[in-house]
N, C-alpha and C positions, 0 to 999 in steps of 0.2 A: 413673765412678770406676774406677781401676785397683786390682786386688788385688795387693798385694806379699806374697810368701811367701818366708820364709827357709828354706833347706833345706841339708842336708849331702849330698844325693844327688849322684852324679857328673854333671857337666853334659853329658858326651858320651852319656849314656843318656837324656837329656831328650827329650821329644817336642815341644819348642817349635818354632814356625815360624821364629823368629829367634834366633840365637845372638849375644850381645853380648860381644865379646872386647876387653878393655883391652890396648892394644899401644903400642909406641913408634914414633917417626918414622924409625927407622933400618932397619926391616925385619928385625930380629933377635929371635928368640924365645928366652927362657931358661926360661920356665915349662914344666914337662912337659906340661901339658894343651894349652897353645898349640902346642907342638912336635908333639903328636899331631894337632891340627887341620890342620897343614901337609900331612900325608899323607892325612887323611880328606877334606879339601875343597881339593884342589890348585888348582882354578880360582880360588877365592877368595883363596888365598895368593898366587898369581901376580899377580893384579890388585893386591893390597895391596903386594907387593914392588916391582912396577913403579912404582906411585904414589910409594913411598918413594924409589926410585932417581932418578926424574925430578924430584923436588922438588915435586910437586903436592899431596902430603899433608902438611899442616902440623899441628903440635901444637895441640890444642884443637878438632880437627875429627873428623868421623865419616865413614868410608867404608862405605856400605851396598852390598852386592853380592848380586844375585839369582843364586843358584846354578844351574848347569846340572844337570839331573837325570840320573843314571845309570840306564840301562835294562837293562844287561847287564854281566856281569863281577863282580869282587870289590867294586866300589864300591856296589852296590845293597844296600838294607837291607830285610829282610823284616818288621821290626816298626814300620815307618813312623816312625822317630825321626830321619829326615833333615831338617834345617832347610831351609826355602826361601830364607832370607836369612842372610847373615853380616854383622854390623855390627862394624867395627873402630873402637873408640874410641881415638883417639890422645891418650893422657894423659901421655906422657913423651917427652923428646927423645933419650933414650939408655936402653938396657936396664938399666943400673946406676943410673940417676938416679931419685929418688923422684917420685911423682905430686905435682903442684902443684895447689893449690885452683883457681886461675883456669883451668888447662888442663882439669881434670875438669869444671868448671862449663860451660865453652864446649863441650866435647865432648858433654855430656849435653843441652845446649840444641840442638845440631846433630842429635843422635840423635832427639830428640823431634820436631823439624821434619820429619825424614824418615820417621818412623813414622806420623805422623798420616794422610797420604794412604793408606798401606797399610791402616790400620785402617778408615778410612772407605770406601774403594773396592775393596779387595782381600780384605776379611774376615779380616784378621790378628787373632788373639786371644791367642796365647801367645808369650812371649819368655823367654829364660834369660840371666842375666848372670853371668859368671865374675868372682869378686871377688878371688881370690888375688893377681893382679898389682896390685890397688889397695892391698894391705896391705904395709906395709914394717916388718917386725919385726926384721930383722937389721941390724947396724951397717953392713954393706957397702952396703946400699941408701941410706945417707945420704951416699955419695960424690957430690959435685957439682962442677961447674966452679967455678973460683976466683971468677968474677964473681957467682955465685949463692949462695955459701956463707953470707953474712950473713943472708939472709932466706928460706931454704928449710928447712922442717921437715917431717917426715913427718906425714901426716894420720892422726888417731886415728879408728878405726872407729866407736866409739859416739858420739862428740861431733861429728864432722865428716862422715865419709863416708856413714854410714847416713842421717843427716838430709838430706844433699844429694841422695842417691839418691831418698829419699822425696819431697822437694820437687819434683824435676824429673820423676819418673815417676808420681807418684800421681794426678795429674789427667788422665792420658790416658784417654779413655773406652773402656769395654768391653774391657779387656785384662787379662791376668794376667802379672805379671813374677815369675819365680822367681829369687831371688837365691841363687846357689850359693856357700856359705861353706866354708872349710876346717874340719875337725873341731876345730881348736884354738880356734875361736870358739864360745861357747855361744849357743844360740838362746833 
């Protein structure tokens, strides 16, 4: 059974072996934490960006990238908080469009399928999930394409998103998932 832990701690200070980052299929980051990961983990960002540009990364999928470890220079970390893997959950087709339930569900299923062999055969035990891109509190996040305006609503954290995360991540064996929330959401 997985231990799910809600926290307000900054995700970039986490000692998790896998960082799970909700992203879009355009290769554009608007979230400040995601923008910071662009410079912290440039190999992972380049792979994600190339996959977006060549069209191989579709909405509802997960791109799991094994990071190259830095051994010298400014990229090394002395406190062992460098993740071994970065998982890009593609939950939106544009940075200004809200997350849709079917895309989040498909991306979580894909993530789970990719994490299971790492847990069983590589000894992976800790993951950290950034939730801010999954939340759509501002009106500008509800801008959608005209063909989707009639049936797209933003996902509520308490009634939709958290139960969905629990459903898809809870039964992964022998792992801990830290869910990093903004301070505006009470734990």
